[in-house]
C-alpha positions as CSV (number, residue, x, y, z in Angstrom):
1,X,38.0,-27.9,-103.3
2,X,40.2,-30.9,-102.6
3,X,38.9,-34.4,-103.3
4,X,39.2,-36.9,-100.5
5,X,40.1,-40.3,-102.0
6,X,38.9,-43.5,-100.3
7,X,41.1,-45.6,-98.2
8,X,39.1,-48.8,-97.8
9,X,36.2,-47.1,-96.1
10,X,32.5,-47.7,-96.6
11,X,31.0,-46.8,-100.0
12,X,28.8,-44.1,-98.5
13,X,28.7,-40.4,-98.8
14,X,27.6,-38.2,-95.9
15,X,24.7,-36.6,-97.8
16,X,23.4,-33.2,-96.7
17,X,19.7,-32.8,-95.9
18,X,17.4,-31.6,-98.7
19,X,13.8,-30.7,-99.3
20,X,11.5,-31.7,-102.1
21,X,9.7,-28.7,-103.8
22,X,7.4,-27.0,-101.4
23,X,5.7,-24.6,-103.7
24,X,4.1,-26.9,-106.3
25,X,0.7,-26.5,-104.6
26,X,1.0,-22.7,-104.7
27,X,1.3,-22.3,-108.5
28,X,-0.7,-23.2,-111.6
29,X,0.3,-24.4,-115.0
30,X,-2.9,-23.1,-116.9
31,X,-0.8,-21.9,-119.9
32,X,1.0,-23.9,-122.6
33,X,4.6,-22.8,-123.2
34,X,5.7,-25.4,-125.8
35,X,7.5,-23.8,-128.7
36,X,7.4,-20.3,-127.2
37,X,9.0,-18.3,-124.5
38,X,6.5,-15.5,-124.4
39,X,2.7,-15.6,-124.0
40,X,0.1,-12.8,-123.9
41,X,-2.6,-13.1,-121.2
42,X,-5.8,-11.3,-121.8
43,X,-7.9,-9.9,-118.9
44,X,-11.4,-8.9,-119.7
45,X,-13.1,-6.4,-117.3
46,X,-16.7,-6.0,-116.5
47,X,-19.1,-3.0,-116.8
48,X,-20.9,-1.3,-113.9
49,X,-24.6,-1.9,-113.1
50,X,-27.2,0.8,-113.4
51,X,-30.9,1.4,-112.8
52,X,-33.3,0.4,-115.6
53,X,-35.2,3.3,-117.0
54,X,-38.9,3.1,-118.1
55,X,-38.4,5.8,-120.7
56,X,-36.1,6.7,-123.5
57,X,-34.2,4.7,-126.1
58,X,-31.4,3.4,-123.8
59,X,-33.4,2.0,-121.1
60,X,-30.7,-0.5,-120.0
61,X,-28.1,2.3,-119.9
62,X,-25.4,3.7,-122.2
63,X,-23.7,0.7,-123.9
64,X,-20.0,0.4,-123.1
65,X,-17.6,-1.3,-125.4
66,X,-16.0,-4.4,-123.8
67,X,-12.3,-3.8,-123.4
68,X,-9.3,-5.9,-122.5
69,X,-5.9,-5.6,-121.1
70,X,-2.8,-7.7,-122.1
71,X,-0.1,-8.9,-119.7
72,X,3.0,-10.2,-121.5
73,X,4.9,-13.0,-119.8
74,X,8.3,-13.8,-121.0
75,X,10.6,-16.6,-119.5
76,X,13.6,-14.9,-118.2
77,X,15.5,-17.5,-116.0
78,X,18.1,-19.6,-118.0
79,X,20.3,-21.4,-115.5
80,X,22.9,-24.1,-115.9
81,X,25.6,-26.1,-114.3
82,X,28.5,-28.4,-115.2
83,X,30.3,-31.0,-113.1
84,X,33.4,-33.1,-114.0
85,X,34.4,-36.3,-112.2
86,X,37.9,-37.5,-113.2
87,X,38.4,-41.1,-113.9
88,X,40.8,-41.3,-111.0
89,X,38.1,-39.9,-108.7
90,X,35.7,-42.6,-109.9
91,X,38.2,-45.4,-109.4
92,X,39.7,-44.3,-106.1
93,X,36.5,-43.3,-104.2
94,X,34.9,-46.8,-104.4
95,X,31.9,-45.4,-106.3
96,X,31.1,-42.6,-103.9
97,X,31.4,-40.0,-106.7
98,X,28.9,-41.8,-109.0
99,X,27.5,-39.5,-111.7
100,X,23.8,-40.3,-111.0
101,X,24.1,-39.5,-107.4
102,X,25.9,-36.2,-108.1
103,X,23.2,-35.2,-110.5
104,X,20.4,-36.1,-108.0
105,X,22.2,-34.1,-105.3
106,X,22.5,-31.1,-107.6
107,X,18.8,-31.2,-108.3
108,X,17.6,-31.7,-104.7
109,X,20.0,-29.4,-102.9
110,X,20.5,-26.6,-105.5
111,X,17.9,-26.5,-108.3
112,X,14.7,-27.3,-106.3
113,X,15.5,-24.7,-103.5
114,X,16.4,-22.0,-106.1
115,X,13.0,-22.5,-107.9
116,X,11.0,-22.5,-104.7
117,X,12.7,-19.4,-103.4
118,X,12.3,-17.6,-106.8
119,X,8.5,-18.3,-106.9
120,X,8.0,-17.0,-103.3
121,X,10.0,-13.9,-104.1
122,X,7.9,-13.2,-107.1
123,X,4.7,-13.6,-105.0
124,X,6.1,-11.3,-102.2
125,X,7.2,-8.6,-104.8
126,X,3.7,-8.6,-106.3
127,X,2.0,-8.4,-103.0
128,X,4.1,-5.4,-101.9
129,X,3.5,-3.6,-105.2
130,X,-0.2,-4.2,-104.8
131,X,-0.3,-3.0,-101.2
132,X,-1.3,-6.4,-100.0
133,X,1.0,-6.3,-97.0
134,X,1.3,-5.4,-93.4
135,X,4.4,-4.5,-91.4
136,X,4.9,-4.9,-87.8
137,X,7.2,-6.9,-85.4
138,X,6.0,-10.5,-84.8
139,X,5.7,-11.8,-81.3
140,X,4.0,-14.8,-79.8
141,X,1.1,-12.5,-78.8
142,X,0.3,-11.3,-82.3
143,X,1.4,-14.0,-84.8
144,X,-2.1,-15.3,-85.2
145,X,-3.4,-11.8,-85.6
146,X,-0.9,-11.3,-88.5
147,X,-2.3,-14.3,-90.2
148,X,-5.8,-13.2,-89.7
149,X,-4.9,-9.9,-91.4
150,X,-4.0,-11.9,-94.4
151,X,-7.2,-13.9,-94.5
152,X,-9.2,-10.6,-94.0
153,X,-7.5,-9.1,-97.1
154,X,-8.3,-12.3,-99.0
155,X,-11.9,-12.3,-97.9
156,X,-12.5,-8.7,-98.9
157,X,-10.9,-9.5,-102.3
158,X,-13.2,-12.6,-102.8
159,X,-10.2,-14.9,-103.0
160,X,-11.5,-18.6,-102.9
161,X,-11.2,-20.1,-99.5
162,X,-10.2,-23.5,-100.8
163,X,-6.4,-24.0,-101.5
164,X,-5.0,-21.0,-99.7
165,X,-1.5,-21.5,-98.4
166,X,0.8,-19.6,-96.1
167,X,4.6,-20.1,-96.4
168,X,6.1,-19.0,-93.0
169,X,9.5,-18.9,-91.6
170,X,10.4,-21.1,-88.8
171,X,10.8,-18.2,-86.6
172,X,7.2,-17.1,-87.3
173,X,6.1,-20.7,-86.9
174,X,7.8,-20.8,-83.4
175,X,5.8,-17.6,-82.4
176,X,2.5,-18.8,-83.8
177,X,2.9,-22.2,-81.9
178,X,3.1,-20.2,-78.7
179,X,0.1,-18.1,-79.5
180,X,-2.9,-19.4,-77.5
181,X,-5.4,-18.1,-80.0
182,X,-3.7,-20.0,-82.8
183,X,-3.5,-23.3,-80.9
184,X,-7.3,-23.1,-80.3
185,X,-8.0,-22.5,-84.0
186,X,-5.6,-24.8,-85.8
187,X,-6.4,-28.1,-87.4
188,X,-3.9,-30.8,-88.2
189,X,-4.1,-33.6,-90.7
190,X,-1.7,-36.4,-90.9
191,X,-2.2,-36.8,-94.7
192,X,-1.0,-33.2,-95.1
193,X,2.4,-33.7,-93.3
194,X,3.8,-35.5,-96.3
195,X,3.7,-32.2,-98.2
196,X,5.3,-30.2,-95.5
197,X,2.0,-28.8,-94.2
198,X,2.0,-28.7,-90.4
199,X,-1.5,-27.3,-89.8
200,X,-4.5,-25.4,-91.1
201,X,-6.0,-22.2,-89.8
202,X,-9.2,-20.7,-91.1
203,X,-8.8,-22.8,-94.3
204,X,-5.2,-21.6,-94.7
205,X,-2.6,-24.4,-94.9
206,X,0.6,-23.6,-93.0
207,X,4.0,-24.6,-94.6
208,X,7.1,-23.7,-92.7
209,X,10.1,-23.0,-95.0
210,X,13.7,-22.1,-94.4
211,X,14.2,-18.3,-94.0
212,X,16.3,-18.3,-97.1
213,X,13.3,-19.3,-99.2
214,X,11.6,-16.0,-98.4
215,X,12.9,-12.5,-99.1
216,X,14.7,-10.6,-96.4
217,X,12.5,-9.3,-93.6
218,X,9.5,-11.4,-94.7
219,X,7.6,-13.4,-92.0
220,X,5.3,-15.2,-94.4
221,X,3.8,-15.2,-97.9
222,X,0.1,-16.2,-98.2
223,X,-1.3,-17.2,-101.6
224,X,-3.8,-18.9,-103.7
225,X,-2.5,-21.1,-106.7
226,X,-4.8,-19.3,-109.1
227,X,-2.6,-16.1,-108.9
228,X,0.9,-17.5,-109.8
229,X,1.7,-19.1,-113.1
230,X,4.8,-21.4,-113.2
231,X,6.6,-21.7,-116.5
232,X,8.7,-24.8,-116.6
233,X,10.1,-24.3,-120.0
234,X,13.2,-26.6,-120.1
235,X,14.7,-29.1,-117.9
236,X,17.6,-30.9,-119.6
237,X,20.3,-33.0,-117.9
238,X,23.1,-35.0,-119.7
239,X,25.9,-37.2,-118.7
240,X,28.9,-37.6,-121.0
241,X,31.4,-40.5,-120.7
242,X,34.9,-39.4,-121.7
243,X,34.0,-36.3,-123.6
244,X,36.9,-34.6,-125.5
245,X,39.6,-33.3,-123.2
246,X,38.3,-35.1,-120.1
247,X,39.2,-38.7,-118.9
248,X,36.1,-39.3,-116.8
249,X,32.5,-38.0,-116.6
250,X,31.0,-34.7,-117.6
251,X,27.5,-33.8,-116.1
252,X,25.7,-30.9,-117.7
253,X,22.3,-29.4,-116.8
254,X,20.2,-26.5,-118.0
255,X,16.9,-25.3,-116.6
256,X,14.7,-22.5,-118.1
257,X,11.9,-21.4,-115.8
258,X,10.0,-18.4,-114.4
259,X,7.0,-17.5,-112.4
260,X,4.4,-14.7,-112.9
261,X,1.6,-13.3,-110.8
262,X,-1.4,-12.5,-113.1
263,X,-2.5,-8.9,-112.9
264,X,-6.2,-10.1,-112.9
265,X,-5.5,-12.3,-109.8
266,X,-2.8,-10.3,-108.0
267,X,-5.1,-9.9,-105.0
268,X,-4.6,-13.6,-104.2
269,X,-1.0,-12.9,-102.9
270,X,-0.3,-11.3,-99.6
271,X,2.8,-11.0,-97.4
272,X,3.8,-9.8,-94.0
273,X,7.0,-7.8,-93.7
274,X,9.1,-7.3,-90.5
275,X,10.3,-3.7,-89.9
């Protein structure tokens, strides 16, 4: 790509729009990743109830040994980037190509959206694998019904009502805003707008996201933060002034991350697919 050098114009760059992370409220960090890239999560099941007997030596029933299952979580995403800014570019663009701005732009426009999209893809994949999904064409007459199907699934699986979130495409959001049933049921809090939340229905916060944040043919992903573990293993950014072989600035960055839906809490993710 060619570099456009300044010719006595304002020291401003036409910055592209960007979004801060939208999925922070949808994940948890209940596990410590310091010093390791793999952890084992134990799930302990229960035993069934029975009727107490007034006779015999096992009046409470036959004892069952308490078992456990292990889910191994290994951080798999190891991503990086490198940017060079030649000294001529720094001198002849009136500071428009400053290293700090370039790094901030890379984080806001590339890294944050990538992590958000990856987390949502992990949730959607887990929901489909668990059968926690419905598939039908969304219209303005059934958009609210589609959301209710998700809340019905969560209710039957005893997913906590508090902190439920639905990440919806803007196409779905457009349909649901035209659904009279949704407009009667929705609630809106000004305080929640700052986090991208535009409404709440039946305790579920609605967060519109760009369609590229969700897997193909997905109208929305509904989740509870208890289900998905975020592993932010490494985030390292460095700026080098005149490194060997370069007269200018070298910016390097590396991020290791992953996201996992816990087997014991996989019922707390749901998605609606579009045929």
